[in-house]
C-alpha positions in Angstrom: -20.1 109.4 109.4 -16.9 111.4 108.8 -14.6 110.9 105.8 -11.2 109.8 107.0 -9.7 109.4 103.6 -6.4 111.1 103.3 -6.4 113.7 100.6 -3.1 113.8 98.6 -2.0 116.5 96.3 -0.4 115.3 93.1 3.4 115.2 93.1 4.9 117.9 90.9 8.0 117.0 88.9 11.2 119.0 89.3 11.4 122.0 87.1 14.6 122.3 85.0 15.5 126.0 85.3 19.2 125.7 85.8 22.2 123.8 84.5 23.8 121.0 86.5 27.2 119.4 86.4 27.3 115.8 87.7 29.7 112.9 87.9 28.1 109.6 86.8 29.0 106.6 89.0 29.4 103.0 88.1 27.9 101.2 91.1 27.5 97.6 90.1 25.0 96.6 92.8 22.9 99.8 92.5 19.6 97.9 91.8 20.3 95.5 94.6 20.7 98.5 97.0 17.1 99.5 96.1 15.8 96.1 97.3 16.6 97.1 100.9 13.9 99.8 100.6 10.3 98.7 101.2 8.2 99.6 98.2 5.5 101.2 100.4 8.1 103.6 101.8 9.0 105.2 98.5 7.7 108.7 97.8 6.4 109.3 94.3 7.5 107.8 91.0 10.5 108.3 88.7 8.2 109.8 86.1 7.2 112.5 88.7 10.8 113.3 89.4 11.0 111.2 92.6 11.0 107.5 93.5 14.2 105.5 93.2 17.3 107.1 91.6 18.1 105.0 88.6 21.2 106.8 87.4 23.7 107.0 90.3 25.6 110.3 90.3 27.0 113.0 92.5 26.3 116.6 91.7 29.4 118.8 91.4 27.3 122.1 91.0 23.6 122.8 90.5 22.4 126.2 89.5 24.4 127.2 86.4 22.9 130.3 84.8 21.0 129.1 81.7 21.5 132.6 80.1 25.3 132.3 80.3 26.4 131.1 76.8 29.0 128.5 76.2 28.9 126.9 79.7 29.1 123.3 78.3 31.9 124.1 76.0 33.9 125.9 78.8 33.3 123.0 81.2 34.6 120.5 78.7 37.6 122.6 77.8 38.6 124.2 81.0 37.4 122.0 83.9 40.6 121.1 85.8 40.1 117.3 85.4 41.1 114.7 82.9 40.2 111.5 84.6 38.4 109.3 87.0 37.4 110.8 90.3 37.5 108.6 93.3 34.2 108.8 95.1 34.1 107.3 98.6 30.6 106.6 99.9 31.0 106.9 103.7 27.5 106.8 105.4 23.9 106.2 104.5 22.0 109.2 105.8 19.0 111.4 104.9 17.8 114.9 104.8 14.2 116.2 105.3 12.2 118.1 102.8 8.8 119.6 103.4 7.1 116.7 101.6 9.6 113.8 101.7 12.9 112.5 103.0 15.9 112.0 100.7 17.9 108.8 101.4 21.5 109.4 100.3 25.1 108.2 100.7 27.4 110.9 102.1 30.5 111.4 100.0 33.9 112.6 101.3 36.0 113.7 98.3 38.5 116.6 98.2 38.5 116.3 94.4 34.8 116.9 94.2 35.1 119.8 96.6 37.9 121.3 94.4 35.8 120.9 91.3 32.7 122.5 93.0 34.9 125.5 94.1 36.4 125.9 90.6 32.9 126.0 89.1 31.6 128.5 91.6 34.6 130.7 90.9 34.3 130.5 87.1 30.6 130.6 86.3 27.4 132.4 87.2 25.2 130.2 89.3 22.3 130.3 91.8 22.4 128.2 95.0 20.7 128.1 98.3 23.5 126.0 99.7 26.7 128.0 100.5 28.5 124.9 101.6 29.1 122.0 99.3 28.0 118.6 100.7 28.6 115.9 98.1 26.1 113.0 98.2 24.6 110.3 96.1 20.8 110.1 96.2 19.5 106.5 96.5 15.8 107.3 96.7 13.0 109.6 97.9 11.1 108.3 101.0 7.8 109.2 102.5 8.1 111.9 105.1 9.6 110.7 108.4 11.0 107.4 107.1 14.6 108.5 106.5 15.7 107.5 110.0 14.5 104.0 109.4 17.3 103.5 106.8 20.1 105.7 107.9 23.2 103.9 109.2 26.9 104.1 109.5 29.1 102.0 107.3 32.0 99.9 108.7 34.2 101.2 105.9 33.8 103.5 102.9 32.7 102.0 99.6 34.9 103.4 96.9 33.5 104.0 93.5 34.8 106.1 90.6 33.4 108.6 88.2 34.6 108.2 84.6 31.9 110.2 83.0 30.7 113.8 83.5 27.3 115.0 82.6 26.1 118.5 82.0 22.3 118.8 82.2 20.8 122.0 80.8 17.3 123.3 80.6 15.5 123.3 77.3 11.9 124.1 76.2 11.2 120.3 76.3 12.7 119.7 79.8 16.5 119.1 79.9 19.3 118.1 77.6 22.1 115.9 79.0 25.5 115.9 77.5 28.0 113.2 78.6 31.8 113.0 78.2 34.5 110.7 79.4 37.4 111.6 81.7 40.3 109.2 81.9 43.6 110.7 83.0 43.2 112.2 86.5 42.7 115.4 88.4 44.8 118.4 87.4 
C-alpha cells in the first residue's frame, strides 16, 4: 500500500528586508470582493504573509535601502505630491509565482508612474523589476488557479489614495508610518 498523502512544506512569511512606499486605498466593498473567491482556493493565511489582502494598497516603490538614513523624512518632505491620487482599477488579472498565483487588479495611473520614477531617481533601492507595473493585490491563490478568476472589466473602477504608508524593516518585523495627502499632485 503506497502513501498518496501530499506532503506540504510550511509557508514561510515574507521577510522585511527593504523599505516600501505604498498608497492606501479606500475601497468600500473590499471585503465583499473577497467573497467571490472560494475559500479552498486561497493559498496560505494572513499570519503567514499570504491569504486575503486585508489592507488594499498600491505599491509605489519596494526596495528602499534600509541603510540609507532619513528616507521617511525625505519622502514626507520632498515627495512631489500633496493630495489624493486617482487610482483606476482596470482589469482583474494574476501573475504566477513558484508556489502560488497572485490575484490582482491592474492599475493604470500616470501619477503613480511619476511617483515611482521620482523615488527611483532620488533614493537607493533594490528591485528585480525594471518596469513599474502598478497593481492592487486581492489575494494569493493556490498554484494554477489565477486564470479561474481573471477577467476584463467593462469600465475602470476609480478609487483614490488619500494616505501614504512607508513600511520599513525593524528587528521585530516592520514599522508602518502613515500620513495624509490632500491637495493634489505637484
